[in-house]
Rosetta silent file (secondary structure, phi, psi, omega in degrees, C-alpha in Angstrom):
SEQUENCE: MDKTPDGMPETTRGMTPDPADVLAEIERVQQKGYADQRLPLWYLPSVVALVTVAAIATELDGAAQIALTVADVAGIAALTRTLAARMRVRWRPRTWTVNAGVRMALWLASICGVWGLVPVIIDSFVESTIWQKVIAGVVAALYTAATNRWAENQVLAHSTGRVVR
SCORE:     score description
SCORE:     0.000 S_00000001
   1 L     0.000  135.767  179.851  -29.194   27.627   12.901 S_00000001
   2 L   -70.828  153.671  179.620  -26.042   29.766   13.023 S_00000001
   3 E  -115.148  146.910  175.219  -22.679   28.226   12.371 S_00000001
   4 L   -79.381  170.916  179.898  -19.408   28.881   14.174 S_00000001
   5 L   -57.661  -27.117  179.692  -16.269   29.820   12.148 S_00000001
   6 L   -85.620    4.453  175.379  -15.280   26.142   11.949 S_00000001
   7 L    91.873   -4.038 -179.341  -18.626   25.308   10.316 S_00000001
   8 L   -82.573  147.974  177.429  -20.180   23.524   13.294 S_00000001
   9 E   -61.348  140.412 -178.487  -23.723   24.420   14.406 S_00000001
  10 L   -89.490  138.616  175.305  -23.729   26.945   17.237 S_00000001
  11 L  -104.183  138.064  178.607  -25.502   26.164   20.494 S_00000001
  12 L  -131.663  140.081  175.907  -27.081   28.985   22.459 S_00000001
  13 L    48.086   46.604  175.058  -28.610   29.041   25.931 S_00000001
  14 L    78.914    2.308  178.772  -28.407   25.316   26.434 S_00000001
  15 L   -74.266  139.211  176.670  -29.973   24.474   23.076 S_00000001
  16 L   -91.185  148.624  179.075  -28.566   21.395   21.475 S_00000001
  17 L   -67.200  156.423  177.882  -27.703   21.464   17.795 S_00000001
  18 L   -64.695  126.118 -178.936  -30.031   19.804   15.342 S_00000001
  19 H   -56.846  -34.376  179.657  -28.927   16.142   15.007 S_00000001
  20 H   -65.128  -39.002  177.606  -29.375   16.281   11.229 S_00000001
  21 H   -65.600  -41.414 -179.834  -26.954   19.245   11.019 S_00000001
  22 H   -65.280  -43.904  178.126  -24.399   17.455   13.178 S_00000001
  23 H   -64.043  -39.213  178.283  -24.649   14.256   11.092 S_00000001
  24 H   -63.683  -39.876  178.874  -24.329   16.240    7.867 S_00000001
  25 H   -67.350  -40.728  177.633  -21.185   17.925    9.206 S_00000001
  26 H   -61.961  -43.977  179.481  -19.683   14.589   10.263 S_00000001
  27 H   -63.255  -40.835  179.322  -20.381   13.161    6.805 S_00000001
  28 H   -62.171  -43.680  179.839  -18.799   16.212    5.128 S_00000001
  29 H   -65.631  -41.594  178.382  -15.633   15.865    7.227 S_00000001
  30 H   -64.078  -43.408 -179.671  -15.442   12.117    6.529 S_00000001
  31 H   -63.116  -37.598  176.077  -15.883   12.611    2.785 S_00000001
  32 H   -65.536  -40.774  177.508  -13.080   15.192    2.785 S_00000001
  33 H   -62.749  -41.992  178.338  -10.887   12.734    4.692 S_00000001
  34 H   -64.234  -42.296 -179.808  -11.642    9.980    2.184 S_00000001
  35 H   -63.589  -34.335  179.851  -10.889   12.294   -0.747 S_00000001
  36 H   -70.965  -19.745 -175.872   -7.526   13.204    0.827 S_00000001
  37 L  -101.624    4.695  177.828   -6.436    9.571    1.057 S_00000001
  38 L   -70.949  143.653  175.539   -7.079    8.531   -2.540 S_00000001
  39 L   -70.039  141.779  173.211   -4.079    7.492   -4.576 S_00000001
  40 L   -62.154  143.522 -176.743   -3.181    9.869   -7.390 S_00000001
  41 L   -61.535  -24.317 -178.996   -4.319    8.374  -10.703 S_00000001
  42 L   -79.256  -16.355 -169.383   -0.760    8.461  -12.045 S_00000001
  43 H   -67.073  -58.157 -176.611    0.706    6.383   -9.202 S_00000001
  44 H   -66.075  -40.400  173.777   -0.261    2.775  -10.007 S_00000001
  45 H   -60.542  -32.997  176.935    0.233    3.093  -13.788 S_00000001
  46 H   -67.296  -39.338  176.108    3.704    4.480  -12.984 S_00000001
  47 H   -62.404  -44.168  178.158    4.412    1.452  -10.789 S_00000001
  48 H   -59.646  -43.318  179.544    3.268   -0.812  -13.634 S_00000001
  49 H   -62.103  -41.567 -179.512    5.557    1.057  -16.040 S_00000001
  50 H   -69.107  -37.012  176.428    8.543    0.676  -13.711 S_00000001
  51 H   -68.405  -34.537  175.401    7.918   -3.029  -13.200 S_00000001
  52 H   -63.397  -41.973  177.022    7.640   -3.360  -16.992 S_00000001
  53 H   -61.468  -40.743  177.487   11.020   -1.657  -17.328 S_00000001
  54 H   -63.019  -40.002  178.538   12.446   -4.143  -14.802 S_00000001
  55 H   -65.885  -38.257  177.553   11.003   -7.025  -16.827 S_00000001
  56 H   -66.470  -38.077  179.786   12.530   -5.627  -20.007 S_00000001
  57 H   -60.609  -31.061  179.143   15.880   -5.272  -18.241 S_00000001
  58 L   -68.175  -19.663  179.522   15.883   -9.022  -17.599 S_00000001
  59 L   -86.097  -11.910 -175.961   15.865   -9.565  -21.381 S_00000001
  60 L  -103.420  171.598  178.322   18.968   -7.426  -21.930 S_00000001
  61 L  -130.648  161.090  170.613   22.633   -7.893  -21.120 S_00000001
  62 H    68.680 -139.951 -173.940   25.556   -5.720  -20.066 S_00000001
  63 H   -64.481  -35.448  179.509   25.414   -1.963  -19.715 S_00000001
  64 H   -63.087  -41.703  178.913   21.824   -1.670  -20.994 S_00000001
  65 H   -64.995  -44.026 -179.954   20.600   -4.024  -18.281 S_00000001
  66 H   -63.948  -44.898 -179.093   22.527   -2.157  -15.576 S_00000001
  67 H   -61.809  -46.039  179.345   21.314    1.250  -16.799 S_00000001
  68 H   -64.634  -39.367 -179.768   17.652    0.148  -16.898 S_00000001
  69 H   -66.151  -44.478  178.551   17.893   -1.465  -13.461 S_00000001
  70 H   -63.964  -43.965  178.234   19.470    1.624  -11.875 S_00000001
  71 H   -62.673  -37.543  179.601   16.908    3.899  -13.547 S_00000001
  72 H   -65.677  -46.250  178.782   14.132    1.590  -12.356 S_00000001
  73 H   -62.476  -42.226  177.628   15.305    1.620   -8.740 S_00000001
  74 H   -63.321  -39.990  178.138   15.627    5.418   -8.842 S_00000001
  75 H   -64.040  -43.101  178.932   12.119    5.685  -10.311 S_00000001
  76 H   -65.233  -40.220  177.278   10.582    3.490   -7.616 S_00000001
  77 H   -63.000  -42.457  179.272   12.363    5.516   -4.920 S_00000001
  78 H   -65.448  -41.312  176.794   11.094    8.768   -6.455 S_00000001
  79 H   -61.360  -44.989 -179.593    7.527    7.438   -6.656 S_00000001
  80 H   -63.349  -44.542  179.515    7.629    6.331   -3.044 S_00000001
  81 H   -62.795  -44.559 -179.397    9.047    9.666   -1.888 S_00000001
  82 H   -64.014  -43.532  179.681    6.481   11.637   -3.897 S_00000001
  83 H   -64.924  -42.930  179.752    3.562    9.577   -2.621 S_00000001
  84 H   -62.383  -35.487  179.989    4.731    9.861    0.991 S_00000001
  85 H   -74.049  -31.005 -176.411    4.985   13.641    0.634 S_00000001
  86 H   -83.524  -31.762 -173.133    1.533   14.001   -0.955 S_00000001
  87 L   -81.686  116.344  178.774   -0.525   11.755    1.307 S_00000001
  88 L   -98.203  -19.519 -177.745   -1.727   13.622    4.374 S_00000001
  89 L  -109.603  132.653 -178.234   -4.269   11.053    5.512 S_00000001
  90 E  -117.409  147.836  174.572   -3.135    7.632    6.646 S_00000001
  91 E   -80.380  140.954  169.209   -5.085    4.435    7.169 S_00000001
  92 L   -84.076  148.574  177.834   -5.098    2.921   10.599 S_00000001
  93 H   -57.586  -33.728 -178.781   -4.429   -0.830   10.580 S_00000001
  94 H   -73.526   -9.562 -179.634   -7.822   -1.393   12.223 S_00000001
  95 H   -68.651  -36.557 -176.460   -9.523    0.398    9.323 S_00000001
  96 L   -72.874  126.556  172.466   -9.083   -2.548    6.983 S_00000001
  97 L   -99.421  166.316  177.474  -11.772   -5.177    7.219 S_00000001
  98 H   -60.227  -42.235 -179.176  -11.440   -8.638    5.754 S_00000001
  99 H   -61.571  -44.060  178.380  -14.002   -7.700    3.111 S_00000001
 100 H   -65.699  -40.886  178.885  -12.053   -4.570    2.092 S_00000001
 101 H   -64.330  -39.586  178.611   -8.790   -6.529    2.020 S_00000001
 102 H   -64.970  -41.950  179.290  -10.308   -9.256   -0.144 S_00000001
 103 H   -63.737  -41.457  177.544  -11.623   -6.663   -2.600 S_00000001
 104 H   -65.105  -43.356 -179.939   -8.206   -4.992   -2.812 S_00000001
 105 H   -62.872  -40.627  178.203   -6.477   -8.359   -3.261 S_00000001
 106 H   -64.790  -39.230  178.245   -8.894   -9.334   -6.043 S_00000001
 107 H   -65.151  -45.769  178.443   -8.297   -6.043   -7.827 S_00000001
 108 H   -62.484  -37.714  176.972   -4.515   -6.453   -7.575 S_00000001
 109 H   -65.408  -36.113  178.354   -4.866  -10.051   -8.825 S_00000001
 110 H   -66.408  -35.944  176.073   -6.895   -8.780  -11.790 S_00000001
 111 H   -62.965  -46.726  178.727   -4.074   -6.360  -12.655 S_00000001
 112 H   -62.671  -37.142  177.771   -1.583   -9.232  -12.525 S_00000001
 113 H   -62.928  -45.594  177.310   -3.973  -11.336  -14.627 S_00000001
 114 H   -61.391  -44.939 -178.361   -4.203   -8.667  -17.322 S_00000001
 115 H   -62.227  -36.833 -179.030   -0.446   -8.231  -17.203 S_00000001
 116 H   -81.958  -30.727 -177.144    0.149  -11.966  -17.553 S_00000001
 117 H   -80.701  -30.547 -177.086   -2.457  -12.716  -20.209 S_00000001
 118 H   -57.982  -47.692  178.369   -1.583   -9.986  -22.694 S_00000001
 119 H   -60.858  -35.367  178.755    1.772  -11.549  -23.741 S_00000001
 120 H   -65.586  -41.856 -178.669    0.058  -14.923  -24.179 S_00000001
 121 H   -68.778  -42.002 -175.349   -2.655  -13.372  -26.350 S_00000001
 122 H   -90.316    2.381 -178.608   -0.300  -11.312  -28.515 S_00000001
 123 L   -55.948  -37.107 -178.531    2.362  -14.023  -28.792 S_00000001
 124 L   -76.793  -15.417 -179.725    1.141  -15.043  -32.248 S_00000001
 125 L   -99.036  -32.598 -176.361    1.277  -11.436  -33.481 S_00000001
 126 L  -127.865  119.605 -176.530    4.518  -10.229  -31.880 S_00000001
 127 L   -88.472  -22.799 -178.551    7.510  -12.529  -31.580 S_00000001
 128 L   -73.649  123.172  179.763    9.830  -10.217  -29.639 S_00000001
 129 H   -66.600  -29.866  177.792    9.556  -10.853  -25.895 S_00000001
 130 H   -65.192  -45.478  179.101   10.587   -7.271  -25.210 S_00000001
 131 H   -66.911  -34.148  175.441    7.681   -5.928  -27.292 S_00000001
 132 H   -60.909  -42.751  179.449    5.317   -8.385  -25.634 S_00000001
 133 H   -68.208  -38.615  178.372    6.363   -6.983  -22.251 S_00000001
 134 H   -62.750  -48.578 -179.169    6.043   -3.395  -23.465 S_00000001
 135 H   -64.130  -41.810  177.660    2.520   -3.998  -24.796 S_00000001
 136 H   -62.179  -40.226  177.938    1.533   -5.900  -21.651 S_00000001
 137 H   -63.400  -42.794  179.217    2.839   -3.034  -19.516 S_00000001
 138 H   -64.414  -46.140 -179.329    0.890   -0.444  -21.490 S_00000001
 139 H   -64.379  -42.781  179.323   -2.336   -2.475  -21.354 S_00000001
 140 H   -65.773  -38.542  177.853   -1.912   -3.168  -17.613 S_00000001
 141 H   -65.119  -41.956  177.331   -1.188    0.512  -16.907 S_00000001
 142 H   -64.538  -42.747  177.542   -4.307    1.568  -18.831 S_00000001
 143 H   -61.337  -43.143 -179.969   -6.396   -1.062  -17.018 S_00000001
 144 H   -63.275  -45.854  179.523   -5.027    0.116  -13.669 S_00000001
 145 H   -63.371  -38.640 -177.710   -5.778    3.769  -14.422 S_00000001
 146 H   -71.469  -28.973 -174.943   -9.276    2.919  -15.648 S_00000001
 147 H  -107.121   -0.073 -174.718  -10.214    0.832  -12.599 S_00000001
 148 H   -59.093  -53.701 -177.293   -8.354    2.688   -9.834 S_00000001
 149 H   -64.698  -39.091  178.072  -11.216    4.886   -8.552 S_00000001
 150 H   -60.465  -45.508 -179.718  -13.723    2.025   -8.769 S_00000001
 151 H   -64.338  -42.025  177.267  -11.432   -0.198   -6.686 S_00000001
 152 H   -60.981  -42.108  178.581  -10.858    2.563   -4.127 S_00000001
 153 H   -62.581  -37.927  177.163  -14.604    3.093   -3.823 S_00000001
 154 H   -63.217  -45.448 -179.167  -15.071   -0.646   -3.223 S_00000001
 155 H   -65.454  -45.857 -179.907  -12.441   -0.674   -0.487 S_00000001
 156 H   -62.549  -37.927 -179.010  -13.797    2.477    1.176 S_00000001
 157 H   -67.953  -22.800 -176.490  -17.340    1.144    1.099 S_00000001
 158 L  -114.815   13.846  174.953  -16.245   -2.028    2.894 S_00000001
 159 L   -96.381  176.052  179.766  -13.748   -0.587    5.377 S_00000001
 160 L   -80.802   -7.163  170.247  -14.572    0.574    8.881 S_00000001
 161 L    82.484   10.973  178.479  -14.309    4.150    7.684 S_00000001
 162 L   -93.821  136.108  175.938  -11.832    5.598   10.184 S_00000001
 163 E  -126.807  157.207 -179.320   -9.143    7.927    8.955 S_00000001
 164 E  -125.502  135.545  175.307   -6.286    9.637   10.764 S_00000001
 165 L   -94.221    0.000    0.000   -4.790   13.020    9.937 S_00000001
């Protein structure tokens, strides 16, 4: 069957397009929409790094604390601006199902769990609270980067699947 310039099956003389071709085209468009709405892999580890910097700032005093806090706020603003500029596909509120929301919440809780447990585990090896926070931040950022696509796939598989351009 011939295709039009936009890739859709062409109908001629009252013929209807093959349903399998139409379904394949719908699936292709949906998969492209899903790929466009994925978070960049650098985003969540960067958020973890900035929150780690904020935690380290709480351990310091004076000018160092102020400098780290200002740099942290600027970093979070830059991340937010960059993400907003890159994301062309937005979720509709009705897209999220309870199941998808629970899966996302569990993944975020697992990140917080890793982040909270690492200092407890390494406490006997590293006495400096700043180094404990640095190591916890690095481990949490690596965990986030390693599990990001898996978590997104879980959420997409359990959402209602509608995307908006």
